[in-house]
C-alpha positions in Angstrom: 35.1 7.4 -44.4 34.3 6.5 -40.8 30.6 6.7 -39.9 29.0 6.0 -36.5 25.2 5.7 -36.2 23.5 5.4 -32.8 20.1 4.1 -31.9 18.2 2.7 -28.9 17.6 5.9 -26.9 14.2 6.6 -25.4 12.3 7.3 -22.3 12.3 5.1 -19.2 11.4 5.3 -15.6 14.1 5.3 -12.9 15.3 1.8 -12.2 14.7 0.7 -15.8 17.1 -0.3 -18.5 18.0 0.7 -22.1 20.5 -0.7 -24.6 22.1 1.7 -27.0 23.6 0.6 -30.2 26.3 2.1 -32.5 26.8 0.7 -35.9 30.2 1.6 -37.5 31.5 1.6 -41.0 35.0 2.4 -42.2 36.5 1.9 -38.7 38.9 -0.9 -37.6 37.8 -1.8 -34.1 41.0 -3.6 -33.3 43.2 -0.6 -33.9 41.8 1.9 -31.4 39.4 2.9 -28.7 35.6 3.3 -28.9 33.3 4.6 -26.3 30.2 6.4 -25.2 29.9 10.0 -24.1 26.9 11.9 -22.8 25.8 15.5 -22.6 23.1 16.8 -20.4 21.5 20.2 -21.0 23.8 23.0 -19.8 26.7 20.6 -19.0 29.9 19.5 -20.6 30.1 16.3 -22.6 31.5 13.6 -20.4 32.9 10.2 -20.9 30.8 7.3 -19.8 32.4 4.0 -21.0 35.2 2.9 -23.2 36.5 -0.3 -24.8 39.9 -1.1 -26.2 40.4 -4.3 -28.2 44.0 -4.4 -29.2 45.9 -7.2 -27.4 42.8 -8.3 -25.5 39.7 -6.4 -24.2 39.8 -3.7 -21.7 36.8 -1.7 -20.6 36.7 1.6 -18.6 33.8 3.3 -16.9 33.2 6.6 -15.2 32.5 6.4 -11.5 28.9 7.5 -12.0 28.0 4.5 -14.1 30.3 1.8 -12.9 28.4 -1.3 -11.8 25.3 -0.2 -13.8 26.4 0.2 -17.4 28.2 -2.4 -19.6 30.0 -1.6 -22.8 30.5 -4.4 -25.3 31.0 -5.2 -29.0 28.8 -7.1 -31.3 29.8 -10.4 -32.9 29.9 -8.7 -36.3 32.7 -6.5 -35.0 31.0 -3.5 -36.4 28.6 -2.7 -33.6 29.2 -1.2 -30.2 26.6 -1.4 -27.4 25.9 0.2 -24.1 23.7 -1.7 -21.7 22.3 0.7 -19.2 20.7 -0.7 -16.0 19.3 0.8 -12.9 18.9 4.1 -14.7 18.6 7.3 -12.7 17.1 10.7 -13.6 20.7 12.1 -13.6 21.5 9.7 -16.5 19.3 11.8 -18.7 21.3 13.2 -21.6 22.1 12.8 -25.3 24.4 9.9 -25.7 27.2 9.8 -28.3 29.2 7.0 -29.8 32.8 8.0 -30.5 35.9 6.4 -31.9 39.6 7.1 -32.1 42.8 5.4 -33.2 44.4 6.4 -30.0 45.9 3.7 -27.7 44.9 2.3 -24.3 45.8 5.5 -22.5 43.2 7.3 -24.6 40.6 4.9 -23.5 41.6 5.2 -19.9 41.5 9.0 -19.9 38.2 9.3 -21.9 39.1 12.8 -23.0 36.6 13.9 -25.7 39.3 16.0 -27.4 41.1 12.7 -28.3 38.1 11.3 -30.2 37.9 12.3 -33.9 34.9 10.3 -34.9 31.4 10.9 -33.6 27.8 9.8 -34.1 24.9 12.1 -34.2 23.7 11.2 -30.7 20.6 9.6 -29.2 18.4 11.0 -26.4 18.0 9.1 -23.2 15.4 10.4 -20.7 14.9 8.9 -17.3 11.9 10.0 -15.2 11.6 9.7 -11.5 
């Protein structure tokens, strides 16, 4: 049974930082792709950042967060993080950790339909 549990959300002013965590169980990090999605009220869930560990490490970011967010994995190999810097009000959303055993192309596309494992979400609110 694969389980993903997020934490680290909260409220912050524009320009601030937050670090989201996702603890996994039952999932082999080196066999697939993990990432973060977000969903703002009234909007579709969108891919934010993804990491693929098989044969090296590759990270992919949406244009809206590139240069501000960093996705990485904990030393214990069971944790995924999203360091969010220079936050903007438009980053306000529920953030979800997700995983799949799809390959590197799945990570590059960041299509939510390809991800079969999801956390419960954590709220991030950025005020201006």
